[in-house]
N, C-alpha and C positions, 0 to 999 in steps of 0.2 A: 416879106418872107418868101423864100424860094419854095418851089413845089416839093422838094425832097424833105425839107424841114416840116412842112405842113403835113405831108403823108406820115411822117414819124409820129406826129401828135395824135392821129386818128385812133390807133389802138388804145392809147392811154386814156383818151377822153371817153371812148366807147366803154372801156372797162369800168371807168368811174361811174358812168351812167347806170350800168348794170348793177354795180355794187350798191348804188342808191336805191335799188329796187325796181328799176325800169325793166320791162320785158325786153329781151334782146332785140326783137324786130322793131319794137317801138323806139328803142334807144338808137338803133341804126337809122331809122327814119328821121328822128329828131336831130341826130348829128349831121345827116345829109342836108337838112334844111339850114342848120347852122353854118355849114360849109358854103352853101349858096349865098347866105347873108354875108359871110366873110368876103367872098369874091366881090360883092357889091360895095361893102363898107371899107375894107382894109386899104385899098389903094389910096384913098383920101385921108383915112384916119386909122393908121396901124395901131393895134393894141400894144400895151406894155407887156402883157402876159397873154400870148395867143391861146395857150391851153386853157387858162381860166376863162377867157372870153368865150371860147367855143363851148365849154362846159356850161357857162351861165346861159348863153343863148339857146343851147340845146334843151335846157330845163324849162324854158318859158312855154 
C-alpha cells in the first residue's frame, strides 16, 4: 500500500474509533501504535482490508 492511500485511511479509522466511544487523544494514540505495527507487519503480510486491520489493531 502506498503512503497516500495509507494517509487517506487515517481520518476514517480515527473517526470510527471516536464514534465507538474512545477519547480523541486515546484514539489518536491507539491509531499511531497501529500504524507503527502496520509498518512492521504489512511488508511481509499485507492485509486484505487495511482499514479494518488498522481499526482492529487500534482497539486492542
